[in-house]
C-alpha positions, 0 to 999 in steps of 0.5 A: 636152355639145357645142354641136353633134352632126354626124350622118353616115350612110355606106354604102360611102363609102370614096372620100369619107368621109375628106373628110367627116370632115376637113371637120368636124375643120377647123371653126372651131367646135370644140365638137362631136361627130361621129356616123358611122352605118355602114350595114353597109358592105362596103368599107373605110368602117368601118375608116377611121371607126374610125381617126378615132375612135381618134385623136379622141374627138369622132368616134364610130362606130355600126355597123349590122348591116344597111343600113336606109336613110339615114333610119333611120341619121340617126334612130339618130345623132340619138337618140345625139346629146348636142349642143344642135344636130344638123347633117346631113352626107352621107358624100360631101359636106363643109363649108366650115370656118366653116359650123357656127359661122356657122349656129349663131351666126345661128340662136341670134341669131335664136331659130330652131329650124331653119337651113340654108345655100346649097349648092355643087354639085360634080362628083366629082373636080372642083376647083371647083363648077359651080353654086349650089343657089339664087341670091338677089337679096339676100344675108344671111338669109332666112326660108323657110316651108313654102310656100317649100319646096314651091314651091322643090322640083319633081321633075325640076328642078335646085336643089330646096330639099328638098336642104337639109342643116339644123341642128336644135335637138335639144330642138325635135326631141325636143319635137315627136317629129320624125324622118326617114321610114324608108320606102324610096326618096328624099325624107326630107330634104324631108319632115323640113323640112315636119315642122319647118315644121308646128311652127315658122313659118319656117326660117332660110336663110343665102344664103352657100354653105357646104355642098358637095354632090357629084355622082357616079355613085352619088349619088341623082340618078344612081341612081334606079330606077322602084321608088325613084321609085314609093316617092316616091308612098308617102312623099308620101301618108304625109305628105299630112296634115301641113297640113290645109285648115282650118289652112293652105289654101295649103299644103294646095293646094301639097301636092296640086300636089306629088302631081300632080307626082309622078304626072307624074314617074313617067310621065316616068320610064316613058318614060326607062327604055326609052330607057336600055335602047335600047328606042325602040319601047317608049318611043314606045308610052308617049309615045303613051299619055301625051303629057303627059310628052313636054315633061318628056322634052324638058326632061330632055334639055335639062337633060342637055345643060346639065349636060354643057356646065357640066361641060366648061366647069369641067373646061377652067377647072381645066386652065387653072388647073393649067397656069397655077399648077402645081396645081388650085384648092382645092375647099375654098376 
């Protein structure tokens, strides 16, 4: 029985899956198993995972005949896990070498059932990250409540706490029958945190960034459709009763606020979609009908410009480093 089971769900992740697996094999915590659930990939993803599993018995492949989504795949991986802890890693992301050891040691000392760390955001192909998920005034360990998670996760904002990739005590998940949502769309990461915080008061948060979150054309932030955005509403409605007014009035109020945020975001996306297709007239008609979404449109445009500037600055820094040292900086450092 390993100390930790790392669960990764992969779908057509051929350009990224090697980096993800290598980062687990390079961990200072060597008592692990890695379960990779392949969601019926049509590229070379499955073959790459098979090669790793052949060379290292700690890597296990579970092949799905159909792509049932990330939430379903994670549940499959967690049910197959044998470790005391379960850690989540997306197929296009990677760990810092000491991540598992640091998180597990901190959680066990604290007696926590759920722990997570800060994240670096890095552009596909970049050598250095361009921002942190969260900037804390004080470094070290913090304890986040359900209210903290709800206040720190806003639709259309950068750095949402719903992106955290936690480690769970497996017995805790089993005892409370906590699973990822399997409905289509996005948001299963966020709601499993709330499900956990319904059963335990706090999540242990390590301010040190040890998880690399990669942004690329197929990542969730760049591939949202109106259908997936509307699915957010259904996912929230299915979890709306997690915190009854009688038990947690403040949390219940924040859940209602989130519902309003989702509706505003759906309206905002309805303005953006025609603009993406070059249909300015349709977008203007929707602005007149829904003027409350116009400020979000302006915020989105400013955010887009900021991201472009950050990416350009880091690209220039990489080129300067390469010219000075002959090689680009190591993204794993």
